[in-house]
C-alpha positions as CSV (number, residue, x, y, z in Angstrom):
1,M,0.0,0.0,0.0
2,G,1.5,3.3,-1.1
3,L,2.4,5.4,2.0
4,K,3.1,9.0,1.4
5,I,5.9,9.6,3.9
6,S,7.8,12.4,2.2
7,A,7.6,14.6,-0.8
8,I,11.0,16.0,-1.9
9,S,9.6,18.5,-4.3
10,S,6.8,19.9,-2.1
11,V,9.3,20.5,0.8
12,A,11.8,22.0,-1.6
13,Q,9.2,24.4,-2.8
14,A,7.5,25.3,0.5
15,S,5.9,28.6,-0.3
16,P,5.1,31.6,2.0
17,K,1.7,33.1,1.8
18,Q,3.2,36.4,0.8
19,I,6.6,37.9,0.2
20,L,7.7,40.3,3.0
21,K,9.4,43.0,0.9
22,K,10.6,43.8,-2.5
23,A,14.2,43.8,-3.6
24,S,15.6,47.3,-3.8
25,K,17.4,46.9,-7.1
26,P,16.8,45.0,-10.3
27,A,14.0,43.0,-11.7
28,L,12.3,40.1,-9.9
29,I,12.1,36.5,-10.3
30,T,9.8,33.7,-11.1
31,A,9.1,30.1,-10.3
32,G,10.2,27.3,-12.5
33,A,12.7,26.3,-15.1
34,L,13.3,26.3,-18.8
35,I,11.5,23.1,-19.5
36,S,11.7,22.2,-23.1
37,T,14.5,21.7,-25.5
38,T,14.9,23.9,-28.5
39,A,13.5,21.1,-30.7
40,A,10.5,20.5,-28.5
41,I,9.6,24.2,-28.5
42,A,10.0,24.6,-32.2
43,A,7.8,21.6,-32.9
44,K,4.9,23.1,-31.1
45,S,5.3,26.8,-32.0
46,N,3.9,28.9,-34.8
47,A,5.8,30.4,-37.7
48,N,7.2,33.4,-35.8
49,V,8.2,31.3,-32.8
50,N,10.0,28.8,-35.2
51,K,12.5,31.6,-35.9
52,V,13.3,31.9,-32.2
53,S,16.6,30.6,-31.0
54,M,16.0,29.2,-27.6
55,P,19.7,29.0,-26.6
56,V,19.9,32.7,-27.3
57,V,16.8,33.3,-25.3
58,E,18.1,31.3,-22.4
59,Q,21.4,33.2,-22.5
60,K,19.5,36.5,-22.3
61,M,17.7,35.3,-19.2
62,R,20.8,34.0,-17.6
63,T,22.5,37.3,-18.1
64,K,19.6,39.1,-16.4
65,V,19.6,36.5,-13.6
66,G,23.3,37.3,-13.0
67,E,22.6,41.0,-12.9
68,I,19.8,40.4,-10.4
69,L,21.8,38.2,-8.1
70,D,24.7,40.7,-8.2
71,G,22.2,43.5,-7.5
72,I,20.9,41.9,-4.3
73,N,24.4,40.8,-3.4
74,L,23.3,37.2,-2.7
75,K,25.7,35.7,-0.1
76,E,26.8,32.2,0.7
77,G,24.2,30.6,3.0
78,Q,21.6,33.2,2.3
79,P,18.0,32.1,1.5
80,L,16.2,33.6,-1.5
81,V,12.4,34.1,-1.3
82,V,10.6,34.7,-4.6
83,K,7.1,35.5,-5.6
84,A,6.0,35.3,-9.2
85,D,3.3,34.7,-11.7
86,K,3.0,31.1,-13.1
87,S,3.8,32.3,-16.6
88,Q,7.2,33.4,-15.3
89,I,8.2,29.9,-14.2
90,P,10.9,29.4,-16.9
91,F,12.8,32.5,-15.8
92,V,12.6,31.6,-12.1
93,A,14.0,28.1,-12.9
94,I,17.1,29.7,-14.2
95,L,17.2,31.9,-11.1
96,A,16.9,29.0,-8.8
97,E,19.7,27.2,-10.5
98,E,22.1,30.1,-10.5
99,A,21.2,31.0,-6.8
100,Y,22.1,27.5,-5.7
101,K,25.3,27.6,-7.7
102,R,26.2,30.8,-5.8
103,G,25.7,29.0,-2.5
104,A,22.1,30.0,-1.6
105,S,20.9,27.9,1.4
106,D,17.2,27.8,0.2
107,F,15.0,28.9,-2.6
108,N,11.4,29.5,-1.4
109,L,8.9,30.1,-4.2
110,E,5.3,31.4,-4.0
111,V,3.4,31.3,-7.3
112,R,0.4,33.5,-7.6
113,E,-2.8,31.4,-8.3
114,P,-5.5,33.9,-9.3
115,E,-8.1,31.3,-10.0
116,L,-7.7,29.7,-6.6
117,E,-7.6,33.0,-4.9
118,K,-10.9,34.0,-6.5
119,M,-12.5,30.9,-5.1
120,Q,-11.0,31.5,-1.7
121,A,-12.4,35.0,-1.7
122,K,-15.8,33.9,-3.0
123,Y,-16.3,31.3,-0.2
124,C,-14.4,33.3,2.5
125,K,-12.1,30.4,3.0
126,E,-8.6,31.8,2.7
127,P,-6.1,29.5,4.6
128,D,-5.0,30.9,7.9
129,F,-2.2,28.9,9.5
130,A,-0.1,30.0,12.4
131,F,3.0,28.4,11.0
132,K,2.9,31.0,8.2
133,K,4.1,33.5,10.7
134,K,6.9,31.2,11.8
135,E,7.8,30.8,8.2
136,K,8.2,34.5,7.7
137,E,10.1,34.8,11.0
138,Y,12.5,32.0,9.9
139,Y,13.4,33.7,6.6
140,N,13.8,37.1,8.3
141,Q,16.1,35.6,10.9
142,K,18.1,33.9,8.2
143,G,18.6,37.3,6.4
144,A,16.7,36.2,3.3
145,A,16.7,38.2,0.1
146,Y,13.3,38.9,-1.4
147,L,12.2,39.2,-5.0
148,D,8.8,39.8,-6.4
149,F,7.9,39.4,-10.1
150,N,4.6,40.4,-11.7
151,A,3.2,41.9,-14.8
152,K,4.7,45.3,-14.1
153,N,8.0,43.9,-12.9
154,D,8.3,41.5,-15.8
155,P,11.6,39.5,-15.9
156,Y,11.1,38.7,-19.6
157,K,11.0,42.3,-20.6
158,A,13.9,43.0,-18.2
159,S,15.8,40.4,-20.1
160,N,15.1,42.3,-23.4
161,L,13.2,39.4,-24.9
162,T,11.2,40.1,-28.0
163,N,7.4,39.4,-28.1
164,A,8.1,36.2,-30.1
165,E,10.7,35.1,-27.6
166,I,8.4,35.7,-24.7
167,Y,5.7,33.8,-26.4
168,A,8.0,30.9,-27.1
169,V,9.3,30.7,-23.5
170,K,5.7,30.8,-22.1
171,K,4.7,28.1,-24.6
172,S,7.5,25.9,-23.4
173,N,6.0,25.8,-20.0
174,S,2.5,24.7,-20.9
175,V,0.6,21.8,-22.6
176,N,-2.3,22.5,-24.8
177,I,-4.8,19.7,-24.0
178,P,-7.8,19.5,-26.4
179,T,-11.3,19.9,-24.9
180,R,-12.3,16.3,-25.7
181,V,-9.3,14.9,-23.9
182,Q,-9.8,17.2,-20.9
183,E,-13.4,16.1,-20.7
184,K,-12.2,12.4,-20.6
185,L,-9.7,13.3,-17.9
186,S,-12.5,15.0,-15.9
187,S,-14.7,11.9,-16.1
188,A,-11.9,9.9,-14.5
189,L,-11.5,12.5,-11.8
190,N,-15.1,13.1,-10.7
191,P,-15.1,15.8,-8.0
192,A,-18.2,14.4,-6.2
193,E,-16.6,11.0,-6.0
194,I,-13.3,12.4,-4.8
195,V,-14.8,14.7,-2.1
196,D,-17.8,12.6,-1.0
197,T,-16.7,9.0,-1.4
198,I,-12.9,8.8,-1.5
199,L,-12.0,11.5,1.0
200,N,-15.4,11.7,2.7
201,L,-14.4,15.3,3.5
202,Q,-16.3,16.9,6.4
203,K,-17.9,20.3,6.6
204,G,-15.4,22.9,7.6
205,Q,-12.5,20.4,7.2
206,P,-9.3,21.9,5.6
207,L,-7.8,20.2,2.6
208,K,-4.3,20.3,1.1
209,I,-4.0,19.2,-2.6
210,T,-0.6,18.4,-4.2
211,A,-0.6,18.1,-8.0
212,E,1.3,18.6,-11.2
213,R,0.6,21.9,-13.0
214,E,-1.0,20.0,-15.8
215,H,-3.6,18.8,-13.4
216,E,-4.8,22.4,-12.7
217,P,-8.2,22.3,-14.5
218,N,-9.3,19.2,-12.6
219,V,-7.8,20.4,-9.3
220,L,-9.9,23.6,-9.6
221,K,-13.1,21.5,-10.1
222,V,-12.4,19.6,-7.0
223,V,-11.7,22.8,-5.1
224,E,-14.9,24.4,-6.2
225,Y,-17.0,21.3,-5.4
226,A,-15.5,21.0,-2.0
227,Y,-16.1,24.7,-1.2
228,K,-19.7,24.4,-2.3
229,K,-20.1,21.5,0.1
230,G,-18.9,23.7,3.0
231,C,-15.4,22.2,3.2
232,G,-12.2,24.2,3.5
233,P,-10.0,26.2,3.6
234,I,-8.2,24.5,0.7
235,E,-4.5,24.9,-0.2
236,V,-3.0,23.8,-3.5
237,T,0.7,23.1,-4.3
238,Y,1.6,22.5,-7.9
239,T,4.8,20.9,-9.1
240,E,5.8,22.8,-12.1
241,Y,6.4,21.0,-15.4
242,G,9.6,19.0,-14.9
243,D,9.9,20.1,-11.2
244,P,12.7,22.6,-12.0
245,I,12.8,24.2,-8.5
246,G,13.1,20.9,-6.7
247,K,15.6,19.7,-9.3
248,A,17.7,22.8,-9.0
249,R,18.1,22.2,-5.3
250,L,19.0,18.5,-5.7
251,K,21.5,19.2,-8.4
252,Y,23.2,22.4,-7.2
253,A,22.6,23.1,-3.5
254,K,25.6,22.5,-1.3
255,E,25.4,19.2,0.7
256,E,25.0,21.0,4.1
257,Y,22.0,22.8,2.7
258,L,20.6,19.7,1.1
259,K,20.5,18.1,4.5
260,D,18.9,21.2,6.1
261,V,15.1,21.3,6.5
262,P,13.7,24.7,7.7
263,S,12.3,24.5,11.2
264,Y,8.9,25.8,10.1
265,I,8.3,22.6,8.1
266,A,7.9,20.7,11.3
267,D,5.5,23.4,12.6
268,A,3.5,23.2,9.4
269,W,3.1,19.4,9.6
270,K,2.1,19.5,13.2
271,E,-0.5,22.3,12.8
272,R,-2.0,20.7,9.7
273,M,-2.4,17.4,11.5
274,D,-3.8,19.0,14.7
275,R,-6.4,20.7,12.5
276,H,-7.3,17.3,10.9
277,E,-6.4,18.6,7.4
278,A,-7.1,16.0,4.7
279,R,-4.5,15.4,2.0
280,L,-5.1,14.7,-1.7
281,F,-2.3,13.8,-4.1
282,F,-2.8,13.7,-7.9
283,D,-0.4,11.1,-9.2
284,G,0.9,11.9,-12.7
285,E,4.6,12.6,-12.4
286,D,7.3,11.7,-14.9
287,P,8.7,8.3,-13.6
288,E,12.2,9.3,-14.8
289,G,12.0,13.0,-14.0
290,M,15.0,12.9,-11.7
291,S,17.1,10.5,-13.8
292,D,19.7,13.2,-14.4
293,V,20.2,13.8,-10.6
294,D,22.8,12.0,-8.5
295,P,20.8,9.3,-6.7
296,K,22.9,9.8,-3.5
297,R,21.8,13.4,-3.3
298,I,18.1,12.4,-3.7
299,V,18.5,9.9,-0.8
300,M,20.3,12.6,1.2
301,R,17.4,15.0,0.8
302,S,14.7,12.4,1.3
303,K,16.3,11.2,4.5
304,A,16.6,14.7,5.9
305,I,12.9,15.4,5.2
306,S,11.7,12.0,6.5
307,S,13.6,12.4,9.8
308,I,11.6,15.6,10.5
309,V,8.2,14.6,9.0
310,S,7.9,10.9,9.8
311,P,7.8,11.2,13.7
312,I,5.1,13.9,13.4
313,R,3.1,12.0,10.9
314,N,3.3,8.8,12.9
315,S,2.5,10.4,16.3
316,G,-0.2,12.8,15.2
317,P,-3.9,12.3,14.7
318,E,-4.8,10.6,11.4
319,S,-6.9,12.3,8.9
320,Q,-8.1,11.3,5.4
321,W,-5.6,11.1,2.6
322,N,-5.7,9.8,-0.9
323,I,-3.3,9.3,-3.8
324,I,-5.4,9.3,-7.0
325,Y,-4.3,8.3,-10.5
326,A,-4.4,11.3,-12.8
327,P,-2.4,10.8,-16.0
328,T,-0.4,13.6,-17.6
329,T,1.6,13.9,-20.8
330,M,4.7,13.3,-18.6
331,S,3.5,10.0,-17.1
332,V,2.1,8.5,-20.3
333,K,5.5,8.6,-22.0
334,S,6.6,5.6,-20.0
335,A,3.3,3.7,-19.8
336,Y,2.3,4.2,-23.5
337,P,5.6,4.0,-25.5
338,D,3.8,2.6,-28.5
339,I,1.8,5.9,-28.9
340,K,4.3,8.5,-30.0
341,D,1.9,11.5,-29.9
342,S,1.7,12.6,-26.3
343,I,-1.9,13.9,-26.7
344,K,-3.1,10.7,-28.2
345,A,-1.3,8.8,-25.5
346,L,-3.0,11.0,-22.9
347,E,-6.4,10.4,-24.4
348,T,-5.9,6.6,-24.3
349,A,-4.7,6.9,-20.7
350,A,-7.8,9.0,-19.8
351,D,-10.0,6.2,-21.2
352,D,-8.0,3.6,-19.2
353,A,-8.1,5.8,-16.1
354,K,-11.9,5.7,-15.9
355,K,-11.7,1.9,-15.7
356,I,-8.6,1.8,-13.5
357,N,-10.1,4.2,-11.0
358,R,-13.4,2.2,-11.1
359,C,-15.3,5.4,-11.5
360,G,-18.9,5.1,-10.3
361,E,-18.4,1.8,-8.6
362,L,-15.9,2.5,-5.9
363,E,-18.1,1.8,-3.0
364,A,-19.2,-1.6,-4.3
365,H,-15.6,-2.5,-5.2
366,A,-14.4,-1.5,-1.7
367,A,-17.1,-3.8,-0.2
368,K,-15.9,-6.7,-2.3
369,L,-12.3,-6.2,-1.2
370,S,-13.3,-6.0,2.4
371,A,-15.1,-9.4,2.0
372,V,-11.9,-10.9,0.6
373,A,-10.0,-9.5,3.6
374,Q,-12.5,-11.1,6.0
375,K,-12.0,-14.5,4.2
376,V,-8.2,-14.2,4.6
377,N,-8.5,-13.3,8.2
378,A,-10.9,-16.2,8.8
379,L,-8.1,-18.6,7.7
380,K,-5.9,-17.6,10.7
381,L,-2.7,-17.7,8.6
382,D,0.7,-18.1,10.2
383,K,2.7,-17.3,7.0
384,I,2.5,-16.7,3.3
385,H,4.6,-18.4,0.6
386,F,5.3,-16.8,-2.7
387,Y,6.9,-19.0,-5.4
388,S,7.4,-18.4,-9.1
389,I,6.6,-21.0,-11.9
390,D,8.4,-21.4,-15.1
391,P,5.7,-20.9,-17.8
392,N,7.1,-23.6,-20.0
393,T,7.8,-26.4,-17.5
394,K,5.1,-25.3,-15.0
395,M,7.6,-26.1,-12.2
396,P,9.1,-23.7,-9.6
397,D,12.0,-21.8,-11.1
398,G,13.5,-20.4,-7.9
399,K,13.4,-16.8,-9.0
400,T,11.0,-16.2,-6.1
401,D,10.7,-18.5,-3.2
402,L,9.8,-16.3,-0.3
403,T,8.1,-17.0,3.0
404,V,6.6,-14.1,4.9
405,G,5.7,-14.9,8.5
406,L,2.8,-13.1,10.2
407,T,2.4,-12.0,13.8
408,K,-0.2,-13.6,16.0
409,N,-2.1,-10.3,15.9
410,A,-1.9,-9.8,12.1
411,K,-5.0,-8.5,10.5
412,F,-5.6,-8.1,6.7
413,C,-7.2,-4.8,5.7
414,A,-8.6,-3.5,2.4
415,A,-9.7,-0.3,0.7
416,A,-11.6,1.6,3.3
417,E,-9.8,3.0,6.3
418,K,-11.0,4.9,9.4
419,T,-9.5,8.0,10.9
420,D,-9.1,8.6,14.6
421,N,-12.4,10.5,14.4
422,G,-14.2,7.6,12.9
423,V,-14.4,9.0,9.3
424,I,-14.3,6.2,6.6
425,F,-12.1,7.0,3.6
426,L,-10.2,5.4,0.7
427,A,-6.4,5.8,0.9
428,N,-5.6,4.9,-2.7
429,T,-7.4,5.3,-6.0
430,P,-7.1,2.8,-7.6
431,T,-7.2,0.3,-4.8
432,E,-7.0,-3.5,-5.5
433,E,-5.1,-4.9,-2.5
434,V,-5.8,-6.8,0.6
435,F,-2.8,-6.1,2.9
436,S,-1.2,-6.7,6.3
437,S,2.0,-6.1,8.2
438,P,4.2,-9.2,8.8
439,D,6.4,-10.2,11.6
440,K,9.6,-8.3,10.7
441,T,11.8,-11.2,11.9
442,R,10.1,-14.0,9.9
443,T,10.8,-13.3,6.2
444,N,13.1,-15.8,4.5
445,G,14.2,-16.6,1.0
446,W,14.6,-15.1,-2.4
447,V,12.3,-12.6,-4.1
448,S,12.4,-11.2,-7.7
449,A,10.5,-8.1,-8.6
450,T,8.1,-8.6,-11.5
451,L,7.8,-4.9,-12.4
452,P,10.1,-1.9,-12.2
453,L,10.0,0.5,-9.3
454,C,9.9,4.2,-9.6
455,L,11.9,5.7,-6.7
456,N,12.4,9.4,-6.4
457,G,12.2,10.0,-10.2
458,N,14.4,7.0,-11.1
459,L,13.4,3.6,-12.4
460,I,14.9,0.6,-10.6
461,E,14.6,-2.6,-12.7
462,G,15.3,-6.2,-12.0
463,I,15.2,-6.1,-8.2
464,R,16.4,-9.3,-6.5
465,M,16.7,-9.7,-2.7
466,R,17.4,-12.4,-0.2
467,F,16.0,-12.2,3.3
468,E,17.2,-14.1,6.3
469,N,15.3,-13.9,9.6
470,G,13.6,-10.8,8.4
471,K,16.6,-8.8,7.1
472,A,17.6,-8.2,3.5
473,V,21.1,-9.8,3.4
474,E,21.6,-9.6,-0.4
475,V,20.3,-6.8,-2.6
476,Y,20.6,-6.6,-6.4
477,A,19.1,-4.7,-9.3
478,D,19.7,-4.7,-13.0
479,K,19.2,-0.9,-13.2
480,N,20.1,1.7,-10.6
481,Q,21.4,-1.0,-8.2
482,E,23.3,1.5,-6.1
483,L,20.3,3.7,-5.6
484,W,18.3,0.8,-4.4
485,R,21.0,-0.4,-2.1
486,E,21.4,3.1,-0.7
487,H,17.6,3.3,-0.1
488,V,17.6,-0.1,1.7
489,K,20.2,1.3,4.0
490,S,18.7,4.8,4.3
491,A,16.8,4.4,7.6
492,Q,16.4,2.1,10.5
493,G,14.1,-0.8,9.5
494,A,14.5,-0.1,5.8
495,D,16.0,-3.5,5.3
496,M,12.9,-5.4,6.7
497,L,9.4,-5.8,5.6
498,G,6.5,-3.7,6.8
499,E,3.8,-4.9,4.4
500,V,2.6,-7.9,2.4
501,A,-0.2,-7.4,0.0
502,L,-2.4,-9.7,-2.1
503,V,-3.7,-8.5,-5.5
504,A,-5.5,-10.5,-8.2
505,G,-7.9,-9.7,-11.1
506,S,-6.9,-6.1,-11.3
507,P,-8.1,-3.9,-14.2
508,I,-4.6,-2.4,-14.1
509,F,-3.0,-5.7,-14.9
510,A,-5.7,-6.3,-17.6
511,T,-4.3,-3.3,-19.6
512,G,-1.1,-5.2,-20.2
513,R,0.9,-2.1,-19.4
514,V,3.7,-1.3,-17.0
515,F,2.9,2.2,-15.7
516,N,6.2,2.7,-13.8
517,S,4.1,4.2,-11.0
518,T,4.0,2.6,-7.6
519,L,0.4,3.6,-7.1
520,L,-0.7,1.7,-10.2
521,D,1.8,-1.1,-10.4
522,E,1.3,-2.1,-6.7
523,N,-2.4,-2.4,-7.4
524,A,-1.8,-4.5,-10.5
525,T,-0.2,-7.4,-8.7
526,C,1.0,-8.7,-5.3
527,H,3.6,-6.7,-3.6
528,I,5.7,-6.3,-0.5
529,A,7.1,-3.2,1.1
530,I,10.3,-2.5,3.0
531,G,10.0,-0.1,5.9
532,R,7.2,0.9,8.3
533,G,4.3,-1.4,9.0
534,F,0.7,-0.3,9.6
535,D,-1.0,0.2,13.0
536,E,-4.3,-1.0,11.6
537,C,-2.8,-4.3,10.6
538,C,-2.0,-5.3,14.1
539,E,-5.1,-6.2,16.1
540,G,-5.4,-3.9,19.2
541,A,-2.9,-1.3,18.1
542,K,-5.4,1.3,17.0
543,D,-7.2,1.1,20.3
544,I,-4.1,2.6,22.0
545,T,-4.3,6.4,21.8
546,D,-0.9,7.2,23.4
547,Y,1.7,7.2,20.6
548,K,4.6,5.9,22.7
549,E,2.5,3.1,24.1
550,R,1.2,2.2,20.7
551,E,4.8,2.0,19.3
552,K,5.8,-0.2,22.2
553,Y,2.8,-2.5,21.5
554,L,3.8,-2.7,17.8
555,A,7.4,-3.4,18.7
556,E,6.3,-6.2,21.0
557,H,4.4,-7.8,18.1
558,N,7.4,-7.4,15.7
559,V,5.7,-4.9,13.4
560,N,8.4,-3.0,11.7
561,S,9.1,0.7,12.5
562,S,10.9,3.0,10.0
563,D,10.9,6.4,8.4
564,I,10.3,4.9,5.0
565,H,7.8,2.7,3.3
566,T,8.6,1.5,-0.2
567,D,6.5,-1.0,-2.2
568,F,7.8,-3.2,-5.0
569,M,5.9,-5.7,-7.0
570,I,6.4,-9.5,-6.9
571,G,3.3,-11.1,-8.2
572,G,1.9,-12.0,-11.6
573,P,0.4,-14.9,-13.6
574,N,3.6,-17.0,-13.0
575,V,3.6,-16.5,-9.2
576,V,1.6,-18.8,-6.9
577,V,0.6,-17.5,-3.4
578,E,0.0,-20.1,-0.7
579,G,-1.1,-19.5,2.9
580,V,-0.1,-21.7,5.7
581,T,-2.6,-21.7,8.6
582,Q,-1.6,-21.7,12.3
583,D,-2.4,-25.4,12.4
584,G,-0.1,-26.2,9.4
585,K,-2.7,-26.5,6.6
586,K,-1.8,-25.1,3.2
587,V,-4.3,-23.0,1.3
588,V,-3.8,-21.7,-2.2
589,L,-4.7,-18.0,-2.1
590,I,-3.8,-16.8,-5.6
591,K,-3.1,-18.8,-8.8
592,N,-3.1,-17.7,-12.4
593,N,-3.6,-14.2,-11.2
594,A,-7.0,-15.0,-9.6
595,F,-8.1,-15.4,-6.0
596,Q,-8.8,-19.0,-5.1
597,I,-10.7,-18.3,-1.8
């Protein structure tokens, strides 16, 4: 089950509500990065834009960025706080890159969102969090430099770009999705189903949405529907196309700043949880968006964030959260390689998404999964055995021969979850799994992943691991092996299992595609996860309200504790799943990719 423990990009881009003051000298800056290559821009531009030389345009902007940074006298270790219009993202991307190269400790960006602000004003629901004051105080104390770009203080004009060049730059940072395709995407992301069924958002409850910029039209529909239902306030954080700000930090920030997480981040998480803020993540990132970043730096940043966020997450009150599949032109490149046109691929993905997300039938589907979980629990299993079969000989081939032992208090859960306040919600959309947390000391044998894993914007392929008495003692991968090994060593408990999940008959598997998205691929087939286990999967744990006492109870039952939780897929038509009951009886749970119980 996908567990959203940390988000590198969102923390890297933590945005203040407003900039405190304007820079005294030159022009101001924007959010984002120069996204497309010259060829990509030329391909989608008109005749005038075709004459634009993007390398020349970029050099003009870099020259202006240099003048601005000289003008504010940016110093080593000084944060830079920027406010900008979303159309100015490509310029700000260059600014972020150059600021980090000069030793900036942080680059904090706020992008104006006029459509969202209009809704907030209309429904009198402007977010009002106390941590925002602490955020301002933090940057003041750190001696931050402040820049504010807008229509009057236009960085493009300050860079002496022609109208054609400005048009080309702005065009490089957007995707023109035809109405028919947008309508199909909207049908797969029904606001009523998201707000009422998936999140079960309560009146007056705050909501934080994290999405790709390409998701904006559908995000705004969800926001308006939620406001009309009396929910809110609602905040939205967009990852700009290609995540240029997050990538600039990961590529160019000094290590000491890469490891540093501003103190107000902890305050923000605590306040949001105390206010029972629901969280919604639109899943549509580029699976290989960080492939040009040093994996060790990604792990370094992720570890720094997790060390701050995870203890707060795990100890605070639980509210509704959901990760929902929402395809983009970035995500479909990997999943639909046979369709070269990105818009046609997106249209096909939108058609598939309606089936994958089980639009209109989620409640009935959740009930069916709960029934399967009840059947598995009734078996009183002691352990689960996964073994792979050679499709030709029909005999075990040894690639996977893994036994996962369960605790005496193990409980299989499915689909619907319950918050501390008793609110029922769905944590993943799609959801196809029946899952539990094993005894962390009782995993033994070899396992081979049957699908790639997308980890921090990198694809890891061909994972093979050997477990002995719960610990991963041999770790291999055909692609990005060192990244995977670093991840397995990145936190306490990262080398032991926190989840075992049963999946069969999934519409995701039926597409015949590999999505290179953990959300989708883990719901296509059986999977296991290294890292933290689930409270709800250990009978009696959720009844303990004191966090320390609950952690003690989980430890006594050998449920794994960790700052990470990473799923990878091990099932498929050539993998048989057997259960062994507490009295030694063998029961086939899954065969030929179908439940047998």
